[in-house]
N, C-alpha and C positions, 0 to 999 in steps of 0.2 A: 503494498501500500504505499510506503514512504518513497518507494522507488517510482511510481505511479504519480506523487504526487509531486516528487521533483523534477521528474522528466515535463510535466505540464509545466512546471512554472520556467523552467530553462526555453520551453519553447514559447510561451508568452514572452520570456525577457527578450528572445533574441526578434522575435516579432517586434516588438515594441523599438528594440534599437534600430531595426531596420526602416521600420515607418519614420524613425527620429530624422531619418537622411533626406526626407522632402522638407524643401523650405519653401515657403510661400513668397512670391514676387508680386508686388502691385505698383503698376505706374513703371516699372525698369526699364522697359523696352517701348520706347516711342512707336505709336501706329501699331503696337502690338497687342498681344492680351496680357491681361494677370493669369499667371499661373504659376503651377509647382513644378520643383525641379529636384529630381531625385540625383545624389552624387554618391555612387557606389564606393569611391573612398573617403567619403567623410568620417572624420575622426580619426583616419589611418595616417602612417606612413605615406605618404605618396610618392610612388617610383615615377621619378621625372620622363622616365620612357615609355612608361604605359599609356597607351590609347585605348578609349571605349566605344562601343557603339552606341548611339543618341535612338531611342525609340521615342515617337511620338505619338501621344494618346489624345484621340478627340471623342468626346463625350456626346451623348442624343440629348434630345432637347429636353428631358424632366432634370437633367442638373444644369440647366441654364441659368444663367443670373447674374449677380454681382457678389455673392457669398461663396467663396473658394471651398468652403469647408464641404458645400455639396458636392464638389468632384471627388472626394472621397467615399463615395456610396458604391459606387462599383468601377471596377478597371483595375489599372496596377497599384494605384495607392491601397486599395482594399486587397488587393491579391497579396502583395508584400506583408500587409498586416495581418492575413491569417497564415503566413510563414513560407510565401514562394519568393524564391529569391531569384531578382531581373537583375543580372548584372551586367549593367549598361546604366548610362544618364537616361533618363525618363523627362519628358516636358509632358505636363498634363494642364494644357490652358482651358480659361472658362470664358465661352462666348453667351451672348446675351440671346444672338438669332442667327445663327446660319454660321459658316466657316468661310472665311477670306483666306484662299492659300497665301497671298502674298504678306498677312498679316500673322501668320503661323511661321512662314519663313523667316520673318524677322527677328522672332524667339529662336530659332534655329541658329542664325547668324551671331546671335549674342552668345548663345552657347559655345559655337564653336570660337569666338574671339576670348571667351574667358576660360574654357575648361578643354580639356586634351581630348577632343572628340575625332572620332576616326571617320573622317568624311567620306570614304567609301561604304558604309556601314549606317547608314540613316534610314530609319522603318517610320513606318505611320501605320496604325490600325484604330478602328474605331467601330461602332454600329449605330445603327438609325440616322440621326442626323449626322455623325461622328463618321458613318460610313458612306453618306455622300461626301462629306470633307475630305475623306481618306481619299477616293475615287478622284475629285477635284484637285488636290494637293497632287498626286502622282499625275494626273494630266497635264497640270502644270508645270511640275516640275521634275521630269521623267529620268533628266540625267544626276539629279543629285538624291534622289529616293530609291534607296537599292531594294526596295520590296514594301508590299503593303498588303493589309488584310480588312476588308471591309464587310461587313456584317449587316443585313437586313436594310441596306441602303439604296443609293441610286448615284443621279450626277447632277450636278446643277451647270457647270460649266458647259457651253457648247462645244469648243473643239477637245474631242477627245482623243487624237490623233497620238499625242504623248504616250497614251496607254500603250501602245504597241511595243514600247521600249521598256517597260516595267514589269517585271515578276509579281503578278497581281492574284490574291485569291477572295473569289466573291462567293459568299456564304448568304443564303437567305429561306427562312421557313416558308413552306408552302401555304400553310396557315396563318400565316401576317396578315392580320388585320389593321395595324397601323400604317404600315408602309408597304404597299402592294407587292406581291411577288414580282411582278411586272418591271418594277422599278430597276430593278437590276437585272431583269433580261434584256430590258432595253439596251444597259450598258455593254453586256456580253454579244448581243448582235451586233451593235458597233465594231466591238474590237473583233469579232471574228471575220467581219467583212474585209478587214485589213489583210487577210491571210496570214499574217505574222506576228500573233499574239502571245503573250508569254501569261498565259490566263489557266487557272483553275477555277472551276464553275461548281458551286456544290449545293443543289436542291436539296435542303432539309425537309424530308418528306413529313406532313404532319405537325412541324414546329411553328410554336407563334413568336409574336413580336419578341418575346421578353428572355426566351432560354439562350438566344446565341451569346448574352451578355456574359455566360460560363466560358467563353472562348479565354478571356481573360486570367480564367483560374487554370487552364490547362499548360503543362510544360511545355506540348506538342506545338503550342500555338508561338511560343519562342524559339522553339527547337527550327522550325520553318524559317520564319523571318530570319533568324542570324544565319542561316544555310546560305544567305545570299550577300553580295559585294557588286557594287558597281564595276568591279576591276574583273568580275568573271568573264570569261570568254564566252561571246554571244549572249550573256545575260538571260543564260537559261533558267526556266521555272524550275526549281525541285518538286518532283513529283512522289517523294517516299513518303509522304503522311498522309492522313486522311481525318477527319471529323464526320461523325456521324451521330443522328440523333441519342444515341444511345451512350456516347461519350459524352457529349453535353450532359446527360440525364447524370452520370456519373462523377462530373468535375470535381465537386465538392468532395464527394466521398474519396475518389482518389487523391485529393490534396492531404484529407485526413489520414489516410492510408500511407502517405507519404512521410508525414511527421512519425506516426506511431510503428513504422518498420525499421528505424533505426537510421534513416536515411537524412536527419535534420540537416547535417553540416553540409550534403550536398547541395541543397536548397535554401540554405540560410547563411547569413554572414553571422 
């Protein structure tokens, strides 16, 4: 019993310590958004030669507003607090309504200026409104984004030609009543017309609008994203991973199992 309590306390300690590595920035980047920033080396002795990937999380409409605390409700901040280690810089901005690619990229440029970002490994993911933002960012800056994952979203920008250059994984539940499945299908159709897309499209049969948020708690999400680089020959999309409705349903359970089977150190700092 004592060992169980000790294990639980250690898990909570490591999760809390990791969560503290997220720092809020308000009014820091002119023309950008307010945002959370995660530094994986915060509080540690920094290796001057180490460079880390950068991950951008774009939230959905339910987290919109001016209270940054809302951004903690789901996504990477929540995942880290639950014990998942994401070994990269993370930007989690907040918008009031919709995502402007140029405003997001201003924050990315701020991070590059102030931290040792591996500029060949910049990633973006999001769902719902954040799925729209992800696709828009990839289409607007295809040479800067190494890979993107968009769940239950669509596209707002008119010119989608840039998407043919970016490894992109689009997922959408067929039972989504908030954002119609057709919104993603339109993007897929546009990409396939180019004849050279680097696309994975996963229709999630019977899945509603909310369940894809569990992607943010699955290790394979990060394994897939981080398997790409803008330096990759041909920038081919990695097809070694899959996501199914069953995997989404088990995401939280798998995260708990990860903690309980002695692998805490592998996925926690």
